[in-house]
C-alpha positions as CSV (number, residue, x, y, z in Angstrom):
1,M,115.7,151.5,62.8
2,I,116.6,151.0,59.2
3,D,115.0,147.7,59.3
4,K,111.8,149.1,60.6
5,I,111.8,151.7,57.8
6,K,112.2,149.1,55.2
7,K,109.3,147.1,56.7
8,V,107.2,150.2,56.6
9,I,108.1,151.0,53.1
10,D,107.3,147.4,51.9
11,A,104.0,147.5,53.7
12,M,103.0,150.8,52.1
13,A,104.0,149.4,48.8
14,L,101.6,146.5,49.1
15,I,98.8,148.9,50.1
16,A,99.5,151.1,47.1
17,A,99.6,147.9,44.8
18,A,96.3,146.7,46.2
19,A,94.6,150.1,45.8
20,T,95.7,150.4,42.3
21,A,94.5,146.9,41.4
22,S,91.1,147.6,43.0
23,A,90.7,150.9,41.2
24,G,91.4,149.3,37.8
25,Q,88.6,146.7,38.2
26,P,85.2,147.5,36.5
27,A,82.3,147.9,39.0
28,G,80.9,144.4,39.7
29,T,83.7,142.4,38.5
30,A,85.7,140.1,40.7
31,E,89.1,139.7,39.1
32,A,91.9,138.1,40.8
33,D,94.4,140.2,42.7
34,P,97.7,140.8,40.9
35,P,100.3,138.2,41.6
36,G,102.0,138.6,44.8
37,V,99.6,141.3,46.1
38,E,96.9,140.7,48.6
39,P,94.5,143.2,50.1
40,L,95.4,144.1,53.7
41,G,92.7,142.9,56.2
42,A,91.7,144.9,59.2
43,E,94.2,143.0,61.4
44,Q,97.1,143.8,58.9
45,E,96.1,147.4,58.7
46,Q,96.2,147.7,62.5
47,R,99.6,146.0,62.5
48,L,100.8,148.4,59.8
49,Q,99.5,151.5,62.0
50,E,101.4,150.0,65.1
51,L,104.5,149.5,63.0
52,V,104.4,153.1,61.7
53,E,104.0,154.5,65.3
54,A,106.8,152.3,66.6
55,S,109.1,153.4,63.7
56,F,108.3,157.0,63.9
57,P,107.4,157.9,67.5
58,K,105.7,161.1,68.3
59,E,107.9,163.9,69.8
60,P,107.2,164.2,73.5
61,E,104.7,166.9,74.5
62,L,106.6,169.9,76.0
63,R,105.3,171.2,79.3
64,I,107.9,173.8,79.8
65,I,107.1,177.5,80.2
66,G,109.7,180.3,80.7
67,L,109.5,184.0,81.9
68,F,112.8,185.5,80.9
69,T,111.6,189.0,80.4
70,E,109.9,191.7,82.6
71,V,106.5,190.9,84.1
72,I,104.5,192.7,81.4
73,D,101.0,192.1,80.1
74,E,101.9,190.6,76.7
75,K,104.2,188.0,78.2
76,I,102.0,187.2,81.2
77,A,99.0,186.7,78.7
78,E,101.2,184.2,76.7
79,I,102.1,182.3,79.9
80,A,98.6,182.3,81.3
81,H,97.2,180.8,77.9
82,A,99.9,178.2,77.9
83,M,99.3,177.1,81.5
84,L,95.5,177.0,81.1
85,Y,96.0,174.9,77.9
86,L,98.3,172.4,79.6
87,D,96.0,172.1,82.6
88,E,93.0,171.5,80.2
89,L,95.1,168.9,78.3
90,N,95.7,167.0,81.7
91,R,91.9,167.0,82.2
92,I,91.1,165.7,78.8
93,K,93.8,163.1,78.8
94,K,92.9,162.2,82.3
95,E,96.7,162.7,83.3
96,S,98.5,164.5,86.2
97,R,101.6,165.7,84.3
98,P,103.1,168.8,85.9
99,I,103.9,172.2,84.3
100,E,107.6,173.4,84.6
101,F,107.8,177.1,84.9
102,Y,111.3,178.6,84.7
103,I,111.7,182.3,85.9
104,S,114.5,184.7,85.4
105,T,113.2,188.3,85.7
106,Y,113.9,191.7,87.1
107,G,110.1,192.1,88.0
108,G,107.6,194.4,86.5
109,S,103.9,195.2,86.8
110,A,102.3,194.3,90.1
111,D,98.9,194.0,88.3
112,D,100.2,191.4,85.7
113,M,102.0,189.5,88.6
114,F,98.7,189.2,90.5
115,A,96.8,188.2,87.3
116,L,99.3,185.3,86.8
117,Y,99.4,184.5,90.4
118,D,95.5,184.1,90.7
119,I,95.6,181.7,87.6
120,M,98.5,179.6,89.2
121,R,96.5,179.3,92.3
122,Q,93.6,177.8,90.4
123,I,95.6,175.7,88.2
124,K,97.5,174.1,91.2
125,K,94.2,172.6,92.3
126,T,94.4,170.2,89.4
127,T,97.9,170.4,88.0
128,E,101.1,170.8,90.0
129,I,103.3,173.8,88.9
130,H,107.1,173.2,89.3
131,T,108.9,176.7,89.5
132,I,112.6,176.9,88.9
133,G,114.3,180.3,89.5
134,M,117.5,180.9,87.7
135,G,119.9,183.8,87.4
136,K,117.7,186.5,88.9
137,V,114.3,186.4,90.5
138,M,113.4,190.0,91.7
139,S,110.4,192.0,92.7
140,A,107.2,190.7,91.1
141,G,109.1,187.5,90.1
142,V,109.5,186.4,93.8
143,L,105.8,185.8,94.3
144,L,105.6,183.8,91.0
145,L,108.5,181.5,92.2
146,A,107.0,181.1,95.6
147,A,103.6,180.3,94.0
148,G,104.7,177.0,92.7
149,T,103.6,173.8,94.2
150,K,105.1,173.2,97.7
151,G,108.1,171.0,97.7
152,E,108.4,171.5,93.8
153,R,109.9,175.0,93.9
154,K,113.6,175.0,92.9
155,I,116.2,177.6,92.7
156,G,119.7,177.8,91.0
157,K,122.6,177.9,93.3
158,Y,123.8,181.2,92.0
159,C,120.3,182.8,91.5
160,R,119.8,186.2,93.1
161,V,116.5,187.1,94.7
162,M,115.4,190.6,95.6
163,I,112.5,191.9,97.4
164,H,111.5,195.6,97.8
165,S,108.4,197.7,98.6
166,V,106.0,198.5,95.8
167,I,107.3,201.2,93.5
168,G,105.1,203.7,91.8
169,G,104.8,207.3,90.9
170,S,102.0,209.8,90.0
171,H,101.5,213.4,89.5
172,G,98.6,215.8,89.6
173,S,96.4,217.4,92.2
174,L,96.7,216.5,95.8
175,P,93.4,214.5,95.9
176,N,94.7,212.5,93.0
177,L,98.1,211.9,94.6
178,A,96.2,210.9,97.9
179,N,94.0,208.4,95.9
180,E,97.1,206.9,94.2
181,M,98.9,206.5,97.4
182,E,95.9,204.5,98.8
183,A,96.1,202.2,95.8
184,M,99.7,201.6,96.2
185,Q,99.2,200.9,99.9
186,Q,96.6,198.3,99.0
187,I,98.9,196.7,96.4
188,Q,101.6,196.5,99.0
189,K,99.3,194.9,101.6
190,D,98.0,192.4,99.0
191,F,101.7,191.6,98.0
192,C,102.7,191.0,101.6
193,E,99.6,188.9,102.3
194,A,100.2,186.6,99.3
195,L,103.9,186.2,100.0
196,V,103.3,185.3,103.6
197,A,100.8,182.7,102.5
198,E,103.2,181.1,99.9
199,T,106.4,181.2,102.1
200,S,107.4,180.4,105.7
201,M,107.9,184.2,106.4
202,T,105.7,185.7,109.1
203,E,104.2,189.2,108.6
204,K,106.8,190.5,111.0
205,Q,109.7,189.1,109.1
206,L,108.5,190.4,105.8
207,K,107.6,193.9,107.2
208,D,111.2,194.1,108.8
209,L,112.6,193.3,105.3
210,L,110.5,195.9,103.5
211,E,111.0,198.6,106.1
212,R,114.6,198.7,105.1
213,K,113.4,200.8,102.1
214,V,116.1,199.5,99.9
215,N,116.3,196.4,97.6
216,V,116.9,193.4,99.8
217,Y,119.1,190.8,98.1
218,L,118.8,187.2,99.2
219,S,121.1,184.3,98.2
220,A,119.6,180.9,97.1
221,Q,120.1,179.5,100.5
222,E,118.4,182.4,102.2
223,A,115.5,182.2,99.8
224,V,115.1,178.4,100.7
225,E,115.3,179.3,104.6
226,L,112.5,181.9,104.0
227,G,110.4,179.4,102.1
228,I,110.5,181.2,98.8
229,A,111.9,178.1,97.3
230,D,112.3,174.5,98.6
231,T,115.6,173.2,97.0
232,I,118.7,174.5,95.5
233,I,119.8,173.0,92.2
């Protein structure tokens, strides 16, 4: 490495000396180059560029995204922008590098969960999303883990998974309460439909789990058996 750096420094010194000599010549004159200094030709400049790149390689482009907070709009917006950017980067560079998405969350907003879920569904058409559940994947986080590319969804050996029915609350007049209840029922229906589509669970299996009306905790092995993840790491 030291030898490479020395070569780069020597080459840069030659360029600087050649530039200085050229700048000191009156217009229209053709004085000889200073002793020991020769202007670099196109081939030499190309070689110098290759030498610099070999000596100082660019850092690898990170394609890792993490959700280590609750599922809230600010964080989901950040993750969505990152995923869209990396997907577009693949298209521009004509590459097919996957996105690694680490998840460790207690859950959060159903609306924000669905926003990211829909974006992931679109991105998966052109870029694989490898999901990795670590520590805890609960509530809204379960669908996001399951939404990764099939065969590329991993879960930590000691990760806890928790599924429960949609939780919400409201107050006001009876018509308003009835309206809010209908909205919650639709969210619950959509959540079940999406989770069945992304896992190996049947509607009946999922319904039986949710009808316990408690937080249902699953081990990493049970999550794999239900198709929420593919492999334990």
